[in-house]
LUMTIVEX-316889 format. One line per field, with one value per residue (C-alpha): residue in one letter; x, y, z; residue number from 0. Coordinates in steps of 0.5 Angstrom, whole numbers, always signed. Layout:
N
res <- (A, ...)
c1 <- (X, ...)
c2 <- (Y, ...)
c3 <- (Z, ...)
n <- (NUM, ...)
***
This chain:
292
res <- (M, F, T, T, I, L, F, P, S, A, Y, G, E, I, N, Q, I, D, E, E, F, V, R, E, Y, E, A, V, C, E, N, D, A, L, H, P, I, L, F, G, F, D, D, W, V, T, E, N, R, L, R, L, S, E, K, P, E, T, D, I, R, A, V, Y, R, G, W, M, M, Q, P, G, Q, Y, R, D, F, F, E, R, L, S, K, R, R, I, H, L, L, T, T, P, E, M, Y, E, R, M, H, M, F, P, L, I, Y, P, Q, I, Q, E, D, T, A, K, I, L, T, F, P, L, H, T, K, I, D, V, E, Q, L, K, G, T, F, R, R, F, M, V, K, D, Y, V, K, S, V, K, G, T, E, F, P, A, F, F, D, E, T, V, S, Q, E, E, F, D, R, W, M, E, V, F, Y, H, Y, R, A, N, L, L, T, G, G, I, C, V, K, E, Y, L, S, L, K, R, Y, G, G, K, T, N, E, Y, R, V, F, Y, F, Q, N, E, I, L, S, V, C, R, N, S, L, Q, G, N, Y, T, P, E, V, P, M, E, L, I, R, K, W, Q, G, L, D, S, V, F, Y, T, I, D, Y, A, E, L, E, D, G, T, W, K, I, I, E, T, G, D, G, S, V, S, G, L, S, D, G, Q, D, A, R, S, F, F, R, K, L, Y, I, C, G, M, E, E, R, A, K, E, M, Q)
c1 <- (-32, -30, -29, -29, -23, -24, -19, -19, -20, -16, -18, -24, -25, -29, -28, -20, -16, -11, -4, -1, -5, -5, -1, -5, -11, -9, -7, -14, -17, -13, -16, -22, -24, -24, -27, -25, -29, -27, -29, -27, -22, -22, -29, -29, -24, -26, -33, -35, -39, -38, -38, -37, -36, -42, -47, -48, -55, -53, -49, -42, -36, -30, -22, -20, -13, -12, -10, -10, -16, -16, -20, -26, -26, -25, -31, -36, -33, -34, -42, -43, -41, -45, -51, -49, -49, -41, -38, -31, -28, -23, -28, -26, -24, -19, -17, -15, -12, -7, -6, -4, +2, +1, -6, -3, +4, +2, +1, +8, +12, +17, +19, +19, +22, +20, +15, +12, +6, +3, -3, -3, +0, +2, +9, +13, +19, +25, +29, +24, +25, +33, +32, +28, +32, +39, +36, +29, +25, +18, +12, +5, +1, +2, +7, +14, +16, +22, +25, +24, +29, +26, +32, +32, +33, +35, +40, +42, +45, +38, +35, +28, +28, +31, +26, +20, +22, +23, +16, +13, +16, +13, +6, +7, +9, +4, -2, -9, -6, -4, -7, -8, -3, +5, +9, +16, +20, +27, +31, +34, +41, +39, +44, +46, +49, +51, +48, +41, +38, +35, +28, +22, +14, +10, +3, -2, -9, -14, -9, -4, +2, +1, +7, +14, +18, +25, +22, +28, +31, +37, +40, +37, +44, +42, +39, +32, +27, +27, +20, +20, +19, +14, +10, +10, +5, +1, -5, -6, -14, -15, -17, -11, -5, +2, +8, +15, +21, +28, +35, +39, +47, +48, +44, +37, +31, +25, +18, +19, +12, +5, +0, -7, -7, -12, -7, +0, +4, +7, +14, +18, +18, +13, +9, +2, -1, +2, +0, -8, -8, -5, -10, -16, -13, -13, -20, -22, -19, -22, -29, -28, -26, -33, -37, -34)
c2 <- (-14, -7, -1, +5, +8, +12, +18, +24, +30, +37, +41, +44, +42, +36, +36, +36, +31, +31, +33, +27, +22, +26, +21, +15, +19, +21, +13, +11, +17, +14, +7, +6, +0, +4, +11, +15, +18, +23, +24, +30, +27, +33, +33, +26, +26, +33, +33, +26, +28, +24, +29, +25, +28, +24, +19, +13, +11, +3, -1, -1, -4, +0, +0, +6, +9, +14, +17, +12, +12, +10, +3, +6, +11, +6, +2, +8, +10, +3, +3, +10, +9, +2, +7, +11, +5, +4, -2, -3, -9, -9, -10, -7, -13, -14, -7, -7, -14, -11, -4, -6, -10, -14, -17, -20, -22, -29, -31, -29, -29, -34, -29, -23, -19, -21, -16, -15, -11, -6, -2, +5, +10, +4, +4, -1, -5, -3, -9, -14, -11, -11, -19, -20, -16, -14, -8, -6, +0, +3, +4, +4, -1, +2, +8, +10, +17, +16, +23, +26, +26, +20, +14, +9, +4, +2, -3, -5, +2, +5, +6, +6, +13, +15, +10, +13, +20, +18, +15, +22, +24, +19, +20, +27, +26, +21, +25, +23, +19, +13, +7, +0, +0, +0, -5, -6, -10, -13, -8, -11, -10, -8, -9, -3, -1, +6, +8, +5, +0, -6, -6, -8, -7, -12, -11, -17, -17, -22, -27, -25, -22, -15, -11, -12, -6, -3, +2, +5, +9, +4, +2, -3, -7, -9, -17, -18, -21, -28, -30, -36, -32, -27, -33, -36, -30, -29, -32, -28, -26, -20, -18, -12, -11, -10, -13, -10, -14, -12, -16, -16, -16, -23, -24, -27, -23, -21, -18, -11, -9, -10, -5, -5, -4, +2, +6, +4, +8, +6, +6, +12, +11, +6, +6, +8, +6, -1, -2, +0, -4, -10, -9, -9, -15, -19, -17, -19, -26, -27, -25, -31, -36, -34, -35, -42)
c3 <- (-30, -28, -33, -28, -25, -19, -18, -13, -16, -14, -8, -9, -16, -17, -25, -25, -23, -17, -20, -16, -21, -27, -31, -29, -31, -37, -38, -37, -41, -47, -46, -50, -45, -39, -36, -30, -25, -20, -13, -8, -3, +1, +2, +4, +9, +12, +12, +11, +4, -2, -8, -15, -22, -25, -22, -26, -28, -28, -23, -25, -22, -20, -18, -14, -15, -10, -3, +3, +8, +15, +15, +18, +13, +7, +10, +10, +3, +0, +3, +1, -6, -7, -5, -11, -16, -16, -13, -11, -13, -6, +0, +6, +9, +3, +4, +12, +11, +6, +9, +16, +16, +22, +20, +14, +17, +20, +13, +10, +16, +13, +8, +12, +18, +25, +29, +35, +36, +42, +43, +42, +47, +52, +55, +51, +55, +51, +55, +51, +45, +46, +48, +41, +36, +35, +32, +31, +28, +30, +26, +27, +23, +16, +16, +20, +20, +15, +13, +20, +26, +29, +29, +23, +28, +35, +38, +45, +47, +47, +55, +57, +58, +51, +48, +51, +49, +42, +42, +44, +38, +34, +36, +35, +27, +26, +30, +27, +22, +27, +25, +28, +34, +34, +30, +32, +26, +26, +22, +16, +13, +6, +0, -4, -11, -12, -5, -7, -4, -9, -8, -12, -12, -15, -16, -16, -19, -19, -17, -23, -23, -26, -26, -23, -22, -19, -13, -10, -16, -17, -23, -28, -27, -20, -19, -20, -15, -16, -20, -15, -9, -13, -15, -8, -6, -12, -8, -2, +0, -4, -11, -11, -7, -7, -4, -4, -4, -2, -3, +4, +4, +4, -3, +0, -1, +4, +4, +7, +6, +3, +1, -2, -9, -9, -5, -7, -11, -18, -18, -21, -29, -29, -35, -33, -40, -39, -32, -34, -40, -36, -31, -35, -39, -32, -31, -37, -36, -29, -32, -38, -32, -28, -35, -36)
n <- (0, 1, 2, 3, 4, 5, 6, 7, 8, 9, 10, 11, 12, 13, 14, 15, 16, 17, 18, 19, 20, 21, 22, 23, 24, 25, 26, 27, 28, 29, 30, 31, 32, 33, 34, 35, 36, 37, 38, 39, 40, 41, 42, 43, 44, 45, 46, 47, 48, 49, 50, 51, 52, 53, 54, 55, 56, 57, 58, 59, 60, 61, 62, 63, 64, 65, 66, 67, 68, 69, 70, 71, 72, 73, 74, 75, 76, 77, 78, 79, 80, 81, 82, 83, 84, 85, 86, 87, 88, 89, 90, 91, 92, 93, 94, 95, 96, 97, 98, 99, 100, 101, 102, 103, 104, 105, 106, 107, 108, 109, 110, 111, 112, 113, 114, 115, 116, 117, 118, 119, 120, 121, 122, 123, 124, 125, 126, 127, 128, 129, 130, 131, 132, 133, 134, 135, 136, 137, 138, 139, 140, 141, 142, 143, 144, 145, 146, 147, 148, 149, 150, 151, 152, 153, 154, 155, 156, 157, 158, 159, 160, 161, 162, 163, 164, 165, 166, 167, 168, 169, 170, 171, 172, 173, 174, 175, 176, 177, 178, 179, 180, 181, 182, 183, 184, 185, 186, 187, 188, 189, 190, 191, 192, 193, 194, 195, 196, 197, 198, 199, 200, 201, 202, 203, 204, 205, 206, 207, 208, 209, 210, 211, 212, 213, 214, 215, 216, 217, 218, 219, 220, 221, 222, 223, 224, 225, 226, 227, 228, 229, 230, 231, 232, 233, 234, 235, 236, 237, 238, 239, 240, 241, 242, 243, 244, 245, 246, 247, 248, 249, 250, 251, 252, 253, 254, 255, 256, 257, 258, 259, 260, 261, 262, 263, 264, 265, 266, 267, 268, 269, 270, 271, 272, 273, 274, 275, 276, 277, 278, 279, 280, 281, 282, 283, 284, 285, 286, 287, 288, 289, 290, 291)
***
């Protein structure tokens, strides 16, 4: 059973919460069953130095809620915390599997877009892509460069020369955040309501459905993701993860992303108090099962 939530601190202030996690931190502080500990995220990623707001005197189990890390950074983080008597529930293997979409893809491929993967910095044959997909988008194993001039998708009109130029732009934007390899995904046409897509983020914890929330600022009148589909994927091999579902133009639903629950953000407007209360309850239920 866990009682500790580990959060990133503000830059240079080990005893002050990062402003992006204030509402989660406050929710944990208001829960008598949970206790927050802060660590210096910037010290960790820039200097590989682990600073904690307090040092436990006994072994504790903890859930991390914070910024993304490269899988190798997370593994070091996990191991260094263990030496400080803080044992994260999410193992490095779990983190990597859910954080890097191509690794979980073989298990969920029947309900998600088709992908092709390539090593970083290798020339990708655009004719192969056009022969596989009608339209396609480009990411690394974790993120796209959404919000930049990089195209949302490519189609049969793109030439090899154009595609190579755009890949240079992609590498420029991802820079030292590049993770895994290149993931080319089938581009899905999503249903829109009032200009908003109909996406949901589902958190899973200990193989239980923790929360189901609208995740694209769509109105509360839009169709909900089918519970049958949500339940179908509640048994993946991780203690804490997310799946994002979206409605397509034809009214069907697909998985559009997966993530590790430690570094997946809450949806806008999601009740943080309810989230952490349910997180703790799910942990208690799992502990009770282990003791039977």
